[in-house]
N, C-alpha and C positions, 0 to 999 in steps of 0.2 A: 504494500499499500504506499502510495506517495504522500509525503507530508506537504501540506500546503503552507505557503508563506516563506519557505526557504528556497533561495535561489543560489545557483553557483555563481561565484564572482565572474563577471564577463571580462575577458581579456580585450583590452583596447588595442587596435592595430598600432604597432609602434611606427611613428613617423620619423624615427631616427634618434640619435643620442642627443643629450642636452647641448653638446658642443655644436651639433648641426643646427639645432633650433636657435641657439645664440647667434650663430653665423648668419642664418637666414634673417633674423631680426636685425642684426647690424647692417646687412646689405640693404634691407628694406628701408631702414632709417637713413642710411647714406643716400639711397636713391631719392627719397623724399626731400632731403636737405639740398641736394643738387638741383632737383626739379624746382624747388621753391626759389633758389638763388637765381636759376635761369629765368623763371617767370617774372620775378620782381627785380631784375637787374637794373633797369632804368628807373623804376619807381622808388626803390629803397636802395640807392647806390651803396651807402656805407654799410647798411645792415646785410645786404647781399654779399658784399665783399668780405665782411667779417664772418659771415656764416660759411662762405667757401673756404676761408682760411682755417676756420675751425674744423671743417670737414677733412681738409688736407692733414691737419695735425692729428685729428682723431684716427684717420686711416694709418698714418705712420705709427701711432701708439698701438693700434690693434695688431698691425703686422709684427711690430717688434715684440709684443706680448705673446703672440702665437708662436714665434720662433724660439722663445726662451723656455 
């Protein structure tokens, strides 16, 4: 006789490791930052250049962190 109310825990399909998820999130954020800076290049000159500089520095940081 089957017991009601008890379910086997369902296994979620793995979308990859945490490192893969973090990398995907980082790539997505970088894409949005670059897209924002390109769209608002003329309207917000200082902000967009500052944002682009931040993206470049952040990419260098992420690459150096992943190599160590």
